[in-house]
Residue, then its C-alpha position, 0 to 999 in steps of 0.5 A: m336297308h332291309y327294313a326299308i325294302f320291307l316297308l316299301s313292299i308292304i306299301n305296294i301290297l296295300l296300294s294294290v289291294s286298294a286299287n283292286a277294292q276301288t275297281e270291285l263290282q258293287l250293287l248299290l241300293p237306295d239310301q232313303n229311309n224305309w225305301n224297302a217298306v210297302s203295304e199290300g196292294e201298294r206299288l213299290q218302285f225304285t232303281l238299282e245302280a252299280t259301280g266298279g268292275s272291269d266293264q260298266n255294261y251292267t245287267f240286273q236280276y233277282e231271285s225270290e220264292e215269295a216275290e215272283d211277280l217282281t219285275i226289273t226293267n232297265a234297272t228299275v224294280s217294280w213290285t206290288p205285293a198281293f193282298d194275301i202275302v201277309i198271314q191273317g192276324e199278323e201286322s207285317r211280313i219280311v220278304p227276302v229278295t236277292f238282287k244280282v248284278t253282272n257285267a260283260a266281263g262275267e263279274t257279279a255282285t249280290e245284295v239281299v234285301d228284306f222287304i217289309v210288307q204291311n198288312t192292308v185291310r181291304i174292306p170299306t172304312l166304317t168308322e163314321m157311320q150315320p146314326f140309327f134313328i129309332q122310333s117307338n112302336t115301330k120295327n126300325t131298319y138300318p141298311l148297311s151298304l155291305n155285300s153279304q157275299e163278300f162280308v160278314v157283319e157280327a156284334g162287336d165286343e159288347s153284346l147288342p141291346e136285346g131285340i137288335e138283329v143283324l140280318p141279310t137283305d133280299d138284295n145281298r146286303w146287310k141291315l140292322q132291325w130293332q123294335p124297342t120296348r117301351e122301356q128301351f125307348a124311354a131309356l134311349r130318350q134319356q141317354p142315347g146309346k151306341i153299338k159296335l159291329k165287326v165287319r169281316d172280309k170272307q175271302w181274306g179274313d180282314q176285319a174292322m170295327a164300326e160304331i153306330a149311334l142309336l138316337p130317338a127319331s122323334a117324340t110328340a110335342r104333346e108328350n113334353a108339353v107343359p100345362s096350357e098357357a094363354n098365348l098359342e105356341l107351336l111346339f117341336p119334339r124335344s129329343s136330340y137330333w130330331n131335325v137331322v136326317n141323311e140324304g135318301k132317308v125319311l125324316s118324320f116327326k109330329l108337331a104340337a101346340r099349346g095355349g090359345t082359347d081352344d085346343s082344336y089345332s091345325y098345322r101347316v108347313i109353309d112352302a112345303r111343296t118347294l122342298g117336297i115335304d109331306y104333312d097333314t093337318l094333325g101335325n104329322v110331317y114326312w120328308r125324304p130329301s133327295f140324294d142331290f140335296v147336299d152338294r157332294l163337297n159339303d157334309t151338311r146343308a141346312a134347310p130353313v122351314a117355316f111351320e104354322v099352327r092355327n086353332r079354331s078361333g083363328e089364332t096362329s103361331r109360326k116358327s122357322i126351324n133349320l132341318l139339317v140334311n147330311h150328305v150320303n155318299r153312294p158307291p159307283e154303279v156298274g151296269e152291263m158292259r159289252n165284251f172285250y174282244v182281244s186279238y193275238g200278237k198286238e196290244n189290245m186296249y179297252s176303255l172301261p169309262a167309254t162303255n157308259a156302263i159305269n157311273d157314280p150317282d153323286e157324280d163323284p170322280v171315280v178311279f179304277k183298281p185291279i184285283l191283282a189275284k184275278m188278272p192274267q200275266g201281262m195285263t194292266l189296268s190304269s186308274e183312268g180305266m184303260l185296260k191293256w193286254s197283249p196275250s201270249l200264245n198260250q193265254y190266247h189258246r186258253l181264252q179260245r177254250e174258255p172266256l175270261l171273267l175279269p173282276f175289277i173295282v171302281e172307287d169314287q173320290p174322295y169318299e173311296a166307296q167301292a163297287q165291283g164290276i165284271l168284264r167278259i173277255e173273249v177272242t175275236q171272231q174275225d179272221l186275223p192275219p198271221e203274226i211274225s216274231m223276229v229274233p233279234n226284234q229290231n228294224y235297223y241293222k248295220i253290217k259290213e261286207d264280210e259280216a253275216l246277217n242272221i235273223k230268225f222268224y217265228l210264225s203263228d196264226p190266231n186262227g191256227d198255225d195250219d192256216i199259214a199259207n206262205f212266208d217270203f220276202v221282197a227287197d228293193k234291190r236284186d243283190i239278195p238271193r232267194s236262198a237267203l231265206i231258209s225254212n227250218e219248220a213250217t212256223q220257223w224260218e231263218f234269214l242268212w245273208e252275207p253281202g260279200y266283198d264284191m258287193l261294193m266296188e269303191s272303198g268307203d262306199t255304203s248301201t242301204y237295203q229295205i227288205t220286207f218279210f210277209a206271211i200270208d194265210k189261206s184267206n190271203q190275210r197278210r202280215e208284214r215286217t220291214i227292216q233296213v240293212h245298212v251295208e258298209d264297205a269292208e277291207n277284203l281280208v281274203e285278197k289282203d291275206q293273199l297279197v301279204y302271203n305273196q310278199y312273205r313268200t317272195g321275200l323269203v325266196r329272194t333271201m334264199n336265192l341270195i344265200d345260194q348265190l353267196k354259197a356258190r361264190q363262197k366255194s369258188l373263193q375258197k378254191e382261189y384262196k387255196k391256190a394263192r396259198r400254194g403259189k408262194k413256194h414256187r414264185a420269185i422275181t427279178t428286178a432291175s434297179l436301172g435299165a430297160i428290162t424288168g425281171l420275169s418270173p418263171v411263171v411267164l417263161g414257159g417250157n422245160d428250159a425255164q430257169p429259176f432266174v433270168s439274166g438282164i442285159g444292159g450297160t448299167t443293168s444290175m439284177t437281184i435274185g430273191s424269193l419274193e412273192a409274185s402275187n403283188v405284181i402278177g395274180k391275186d392277193a390272198s388277203d383280199i380273197y380272205e377278206n371277201l370270204s369273211y364278208i360272205n360268211q358274215k352275210l350268210t349268217e345274217l341272212q339265215t338268222q333274219g330269214n328264220l326270224f321273219a319266216g317264224k314270226y309271220a308264219l300264220a295269217h293273223g300275224r301277217r295282218d299286223n302293221s309291223f309286217g311291212e316294216d320287217l319285210r322292208k328290213l329283210i329286203l335291205l339285207l339283200s343289198l351288198d356293199r361289195v357287189t363289184k369286189l365279190e364279182l357276183d354274176p348279175s345274170w345268175k339264176n338259182p338252179r334250185r326251184a323256188s318251191d315250198k319244200n326248198i324254202k322250208n329246207t332253207f328256213s325251217d320256220y317257214n309255213a306254206d299255205p297251199d290254198r294261197s300259194p300260186y307257186i310250186n308246192e312240192 
């Protein structure tokens, strides 16, 4: 038996623990793989969830010393790690963030998340550089489209060939420069070479390697010519890639010929004018293809070109060669842009593409990227170039003192070549109207008649708070007093209004008020905020409390009066009962069995001559003298009096007990608002109904000599609680 009881206790404990565990508040994180991994400059976004707890109204927060720019909006977490969050030379970094969920019941739950932030290289990709075509006996130059103010170009792990220099240009770029020796050029013709460059970002220290092929630009055909043959033949350079050129670069080579009856050769390029090729009759060809020669979606375009050689004897030779032109992507160009003028208290928008100062020479689509370290708080820049900012008051004042130069990045697609632009941001020079901030910031309110509406207003003026001239309101109805608007300070106001129970006459009525608050500055510039207040009828607790208090007090007064009347009747019955008890010793009766006269007791016969017996006169009359009680014939029965006294005692006890309970249970106002008050009052009134009203011989016109004062009620019912503010009666 004891073992079964013990086992049941253990099961109850386990069930209780299980029930508590099911209702425990928990913070839920995403369950996808690598959801907490992100690269520098990349946006990470996910949603927090929670379960359990005694209340499902959840609020999410976070704590972190390293991820201060993380935001949580409606349980959605957004974070874009800055580019300098990973230490130089490291591949990644762990950033701990503590997330916390709370509910309205005060319950909390926390989870610590270790975000893995990968290092991001923020310099252009240089792994597919175009070849560096080298010409002999010439100082060859190879431009690098890297800004020397932002990047440093150095030799890679292997040293550069002797004579090659990495130099900055006059336009803040980098270039390679090399004039090879005869031996170097001869070796290059036999075996093209490669060089490696290291590009390092000056600000962040990120670096990347670039590889460039070194190729001979051209070789004269005469150098490679074999002994003359009978037929005239046109010769081209024999070096690799001699017919390959990048857009915007110069392709130059020399034609040669052999054979024929004489060696006085003259050269010509067929349709040279169509392609824009320059040449001379000595065989020197020069061509710089334009940047739009190759479609931007193609890598290479072949241009078939016909070349012709003629000698003095009139012999000719013609050949067609495909000149290969590689597409060269050019970065976007950013020109001078108009200033961005912002105002305080509203969302300012600025479209970068609409300035017509940004274009891509290749007509590639472009995207815009912000430099997060340079952007002020609250500013956003979309990939389409839409800049949005609602500056705070401190930001606006700082901007008044000094304009903001905002850098941004323009990147073409799909090549991802970048250019940087700078936008100047200043405050507007217009006279702007004041700004109105409301707490709470909503346009619709729903209240009851007994509910107070409290709104706080904070005023500011972009041209200075001392420019504010007035703040007031207008309403579409006259029920709202002017005193509802209170001035705490010149720029801080408060609207406090309680409609009152007499606002709406009929039960269930509603009314909607439109209130417009406005601020005016000294130049009559005006700003407005309009709200709607929906007022619903409410039960008048003041009147209800007065009514139920009256019922509470009246019920106790009636009970007190009945108790006092019963006590008075109790005293009279007690006297009657004693008198009836004393009469037993002196009363006797005489009865006649047959006759015309019945015996009379001495009670009837008055005078000093009264005898203890009476004789009856008659023919057949007989008399009996005894000591029987006369009350059965004349007067009251003591047993009836006793029975009435018992009933009164029982009723007094019941009234006193129930009256005390009723007085104590509903002594306070909030207790009388309970639905059980009416039922208990009805039960108390029912106790005032007596079953023996006639037999008790109570006087219906009886009036209590004691006044119905709070003091007398308190003396009768000790738990009675008088309310002087509500009592219309004597409060003695």
